[in-house]
TORPA-4810 file (N, C-alpha, C, O; in nm, 3 decimals):
<nodes>
NODE_1_-2.164_-0.156_0.953_-2.111_-0.041_0.978_-2.009_0.007_1.045_-1.986_0.123_1.079_M
NODE_2_-1.928_-0.124_1.066_-1.754_-0.092_1.066_-1.719_-0.044_0.984_-1.677_0.071_0.999_F
NODE_3_-1.718_-0.114_0.829_-1.640_-0.094_0.702_-1.682_0.095_0.640_-1.613_0.160_0.561_R
NODE_4_-1.789_0.133_0.696_-1.830_0.259_0.678_-1.778_0.341_0.757_-1.776_0.459_0.723_N
NODE_5_-1.734_0.310_0.855_-1.617_0.472_0.939_-1.446_0.378_0.881_-1.341_0.437_0.858_L
NODE_6_-1.464_0.256_0.873_-1.283_0.244_0.819_-1.269_0.292_0.669_-1.183_0.374_0.639_I
NODE_7_-1.317_0.262_0.618_-1.297_0.262_0.456_-1.255_0.446_0.395_-1.168_0.486_0.317_G
NODE_8_-1.317_0.489_0.440_-1.223_0.631_0.411_-1.135_0.675_0.528_-1.085_0.782_0.494_P
NODE_9_-1.087_0.634_0.673_-0.967_0.643_0.661_-0.825_0.581_0.669_-0.716_0.625_0.706_V
NODE_10_-0.870_0.455_0.619_-0.784_0.420_0.554_-0.770_0.452_0.375_-0.683_0.390_0.313_Q
NODE_11_-0.865_0.555_0.299_-0.858_0.580_0.205_-0.773_0.691_0.226_-0.675_0.723_0.158_A
NODE_12_-0.813_0.740_0.311_-0.700_0.896_0.394_-0.516_0.899_0.432_-0.423_0.977_0.412_W
NODE_13_-0.538_0.757_0.502_-0.405_0.659_0.515_-0.308_0.688_0.382_-0.205_0.753_0.366_L
NODE_14_-0.390_0.608_0.295_-0.329_0.620_0.174_-0.276_0.707_0.110_-0.155_0.712_0.092_L
NODE_15_-0.389_0.820_0.049_-0.392_0.907_-0.012_-0.260_0.990_0.098_-0.290_1.109_0.092_S
NODE_16_-0.196_0.982_0.145_-0.080_1.094_0.206_-0.011_1.033_0.249_0.075_1.076_0.326_Q
NODE_17_-0.027_0.874_0.205_0.170_0.763_0.204_0.158_0.663_0.331_0.261_0.649_0.397_G
NODE_18_0.035_0.587_0.373_0.099_0.569_0.482_0.053_0.433_0.488_-0.032_0.404_0.403_Q
NODE_19_0.098_0.319_0.588_0.026_0.214_0.623_-0.166_0.236_0.674_-0.222_0.284_0.773_C
NODE_20_-0.203_0.183_0.571_-0.311_0.137_0.698_-0.316_0.068_0.781_-0.434_0.058_0.813_V
NODE_21_-0.262_0.014_0.835_-0.190_-0.079_0.949_-0.158_-0.021_1.088_-0.209_-0.025_1.200_G
NODE_22_-0.019_0.052_1.014_0.102_0.039_1.125_0.103_0.241_1.125_0.138_0.321_1.212_C
NODE_23_0.071_0.253_1.045_0.105_0.389_1.034_0.251_0.465_0.958_0.245_0.586_0.937_G
NODE_24_0.349_0.405_0.928_0.452_0.405_0.868_0.435_0.463_0.737_0.361_0.427_0.646_M
NODE_25_0.530_0.572_0.744_0.500_0.562_0.575_0.556_0.485_0.467_0.641_0.396_0.477_P
NODE_26_0.484_0.540_0.328_0.536_0.408_0.267_0.682_0.387_0.190_0.740_0.299_0.126_L
NODE_27_0.712_0.548_0.244_0.849_0.518_0.181_0.973_0.452_0.260_1.087_0.426_0.222_S
NODE_28_0.912_0.436_0.378_1.049_0.363_0.425_1.019_0.187_0.379_1.118_0.115_0.386_E
NODE_29_0.923_0.139_0.345_0.898_0.023_0.275_1.016_-0.023_0.205_1.089_0.042_0.129_G
NODE_30_1.027_-0.179_0.251_1.122_-0.277_0.149_1.093_-0.225_0.019_0.970_-0.216_0.024_S
NODE_31_1.144_-0.166_-0.142_1.089_-0.177_-0.230_1.119_-0.316_-0.360_1.230_-0.367_-0.369_T
NODE_32_1.012_-0.358_-0.443_1.113_-0.478_-0.484_0.968_-0.377_-0.667_0.853_-0.335_-0.669_R
NODE_33_1.101_-0.394_-0.788_1.047_-0.352_-0.954_0.994_-0.505_-0.940_1.065_-0.604_-0.925_N
NODE_34_0.881_-0.501_-0.948_0.812_-0.598_-1.105_0.831_-0.589_-1.228_0.843_-0.486_-1.293_K
NODE_35_0.834_-0.708_-1.270_0.890_-0.753_-1.469_0.745_-0.622_-1.573_0.757_-0.566_-1.682_K
NODE_36_0.661_-0.620_-1.502_0.576_-0.469_-1.597_0.645_-0.343_-1.550_0.645_-0.243_-1.622_D
NODE_37_0.708_-0.343_-1.426_0.714_-0.165_-1.448_0.718_-0.113_-1.333_0.804_-0.037_-1.289_G
NODE_38_0.544_-0.185_-1.241_0.511_-0.104_-1.139_0.593_-0.182_-1.025_0.639_-0.296_-1.024_S
NODE_39_0.596_-0.053_-0.907_0.639_-0.131_-0.818_0.596_-0.165_-0.650_0.539_-0.087_-0.575_V
NODE_40_0.637_-0.286_-0.621_0.582_-0.355_-0.464_0.643_-0.305_-0.354_0.751_-0.362_-0.338_L
NODE_41_0.611_-0.193_-0.240_0.577_-0.170_-0.122_0.550_-0.281_-0.056_0.450_-0.346_-0.085_I
NODE_42_0.642_-0.323_0.052_0.606_-0.434_0.159_0.658_-0.291_0.323_0.759_-0.224_0.338_T
NODE_43_0.551_-0.301_0.395_0.501_-0.236_0.493_0.615_-0.321_0.603_0.631_-0.442_0.591_C
NODE_44_0.667_-0.263_0.679_0.698_-0.365_0.837_0.613_-0.431_0.839_0.623_-0.542_0.787_K
NODE_45_0.448_-0.377_0.924_0.416_-0.476_0.970_0.380_-0.592_0.832_0.324_-0.689_0.884_C
NODE_46_0.390_-0.606_0.731_0.370_-0.672_0.648_0.262_-0.633_0.530_0.274_-0.700_0.427_G
NODE_47_0.201_-0.574_0.531_0.119_-0.548_0.452_0.186_-0.489_0.264_0.274_-0.405_0.247_R
NODE_48_0.135_-0.539_0.190_0.175_-0.490_0.058_0.114_-0.419_0.049_0.002_-0.406_0.100_T
NODE_49_0.210_-0.302_-0.067_0.087_-0.219_-0.168_0.142_-0.177_-0.341_0.242_-0.226_-0.395_Y
NODE_50_0.098_-0.131_-0.370_0.171_-0.105_-0.611_0.200_0.094_-0.548_0.147_0.125_-0.441_F
NODE_51_0.233_0.136_-0.579_0.284_0.251_-0.595_0.249_0.311_-0.744_0.300_0.241_-0.832_K
NODE_52_0.193_0.393_-0.781_0.146_0.407_-0.948_0.186_0.610_-0.905_0.115_0.687_-0.839_F
NODE_53_0.322_0.639_-0.973_0.313_0.753_-1.012_0.392_0.800_-0.843_0.424_0.724_-0.751_G
NODE_54_0.404_0.953_-0.852_0.443_1.026_-0.687_0.347_0.952_-0.557_0.402_0.861_-0.495_E
NODE_55_0.291_0.967_-0.543_0.196_1.022_-0.450_0.096_0.890_-0.455_0.013_0.896_-0.363_K
NODE_56_0.083_0.776_-0.536_-0.061_0.682_-0.533_-0.026_0.574_-0.516_0.044_0.507_-0.592_K
NODE_57_-0.080_0.537_-0.394_-0.056_0.314_-0.368_-0.177_0.337_-0.384_-0.241_0.436_-0.421_Y
NODE_58_-0.210_0.199_-0.343_-0.335_0.148_-0.342_-0.275_-0.047_-0.291_-0.172_-0.102_-0.331_R
NODE_59_-0.370_-0.100_-0.206_-0.324_-0.266_-0.147_-0.334_-0.363_-0.258_-0.421_-0.398_-0.338_R
NODE_60_-0.213_-0.391_-0.233_-0.180_-0.482_-0.355_-0.252_-0.642_-0.327_-0.252_-0.670_-0.207_A
NODE_61_-0.318_-0.759_-0.424_-0.402_-0.861_-0.414_-0.269_-0.986_-0.392_-0.162_-0.999_-0.452_K
NODE_62_-0.340_-1.077_-0.265_-0.259_-1.177_-0.304_-0.254_-1.269_-0.441_-0.207_-1.379_-0.413_M
NODE_63_-0.276_-1.260_-0.531_-0.303_-1.320_-0.646_-0.170_-1.218_-0.736_-0.082_-1.281_-0.795_S
NODE_64_-0.169_-1.055_-0.739_-0.087_-0.992_-0.749_0.107_-1.045_-0.703_0.213_-1.051_-0.765_E
NODE_65_0.054_-1.075_-0.546_0.161_-1.015_-0.492_0.284_-1.189_-0.595_0.347_-1.181_-0.701_I
NODE_66_0.273_-1.269_-0.534_0.299_-1.366_-0.592_0.365_-1.366_-0.734_0.470_-1.429_-0.746_S
NODE_67_0.316_-1.305_-0.836_0.334_-1.319_-0.974_0.492_-1.298_-0.922_0.585_-1.297_-1.003_E
</nodes>
């Protein structure tokens, strides 16, 4: 039941370009370009995201961060 409540809120935050943990805009996070051309964004709270296009974000998996 808890996931049914939190999931849509997190999806809305990501669509607005904000971190799901602290609410900070992801445009203010530290960025790192990867070899495959994608952009890895790390928020001040430590959560890591991938940026696709202008305002599309998704959480990065642990296996994707270390590559």
